C-alpha angles and dihedrals in degrees: 000000000000127000093266092049091051091051092049091049091049091048091051090050092051092049091049092049091049092051091050091049091049092052092049091048092053091050091052092047093051091048091050092048091050090048089051090055091054093046093050091048092050095042097047112034088158092062118081107240096172096104104119090205093055092048090048090053089055096042097050091058110185097341092126090077131046109249092219104042103018089228119148116260118220102227096162100101099148136067121320115285115264143169093310092063092047089051091049090050090055088050090052090051091052094050095045092048089053091050090050092055091053104032107023130244105281096076096036098047096079091053094050092044091053091053090048093052091047093053091046090053091054090053094045093051094042091235096152140089112265091234090060097049099101094042091048091050091050094047091048090051089051095051086046090054090051092046091051091051093049092048088052091054089046090055091240092135104164090052089046092056092047095049092045090053091050093046090050091052092049092048090053092048090050092047091238100148095172091057089051088057091049095051093045093049090052093048091050090056092045090051091053091050092053095046097257090128097151089053091050090049092052091050099044100036091044091053095045096049124078096352130116096235126165113258098255093046092050090048090051093053090047088054090052090048091051092049091052093047091049091051088052090051097247098140099172096050093041094054093042091051092048090051088055090050091051091050092051090047091051090058087073131220130313136190088267094065111101120246092242092064092076091101094057095091140136090287092055093044093051093049093052093046088054091050091051090056092043091052088052090053095250098124094160090060090045094056101077092050095046090048090051090052090053093047093050091049096053122102095024115108091195089058098054092117091048091049089051096054094041090052090049091052092046092049091052093051092047091053091050092057094040096242092155102172094050091042090055091050092052092043090055089052090051094052099080091046097049111102092004101077110059101224108135089187092058092042091053090051091050093047090054090046098051092044096065101119094176091071098046100083091060101043126086116265091241091059092045090051091050091052090049090051091052089051091050092050091051089050090052095247093121128025 
């Protein structure tokens, strides 16, 4: 065989090996997706997993993209998408949001993102009935909002920013102003978390000023503004802005408030007030509010993720003020949640908290051991 023949044979062998590897990869992905379905069913009997669309999202694994080239696959071979698909997409959003509340965003984010990409592909290819266009755009913006939020909790921040931008564009095209507010409020918080405090301030302050917003939405943007100002060290403006948010919140809800604002409640307000004080270095003043957020999250299965992050914030503040006995009690409450709720944001907070060597010489050995145990659970040493 000549040189050219040898090269051709080698090329054919490489192609064959790549095809075999691709087939094996698809099998493993499908098996993992099917296992995830079973785990979610077993772990959350209180969550309705009967949505055929949700189960299909899980079952199909990564079939939307070719494992070898990454190119999109056109799997819409039937009639144009209509109202039934839009309705099923709303069902998917409901189920995934429920899973997030129980399990955290890191595990749920890929499922939401897959649904978002699927809906975007339908829009891009025009595979929908004209009468469903606006509803499909609005539903796609909504699954985009949820995907962005989950990516934020998963600490996948560049993807979060990209998806939020796409969801915001779709909401504007659909004329869904309330979804624009939702996406922008999420991005403002994500910007604070990643140190883009000036960006968060521009978003939140710009939305809260000179606009005819419903009371709860205005209060939410004032909370975001206060968080950004606190992160920038502007104590006077941060506290004044939070007082304004509390006043708007106290006015209650009206028919103008969007349906999605149901979660912005006393628990959420207390948690953010505590975080404003903590960002300003006043951990003693933060403690009552953080404790209130924990208390109001307890006893609600759908708020397990919220309870996890509120406990983590409370633990950090308690350690800062040297309240060892109370810190140990909260740390013990955190133990069974660590490594079991997939919130990368909360896990990052806990890792930073348990790795504070400057506090260790003063604290009791039992508290130090509990913090070590939390660190080991997060590292996967103990489950």
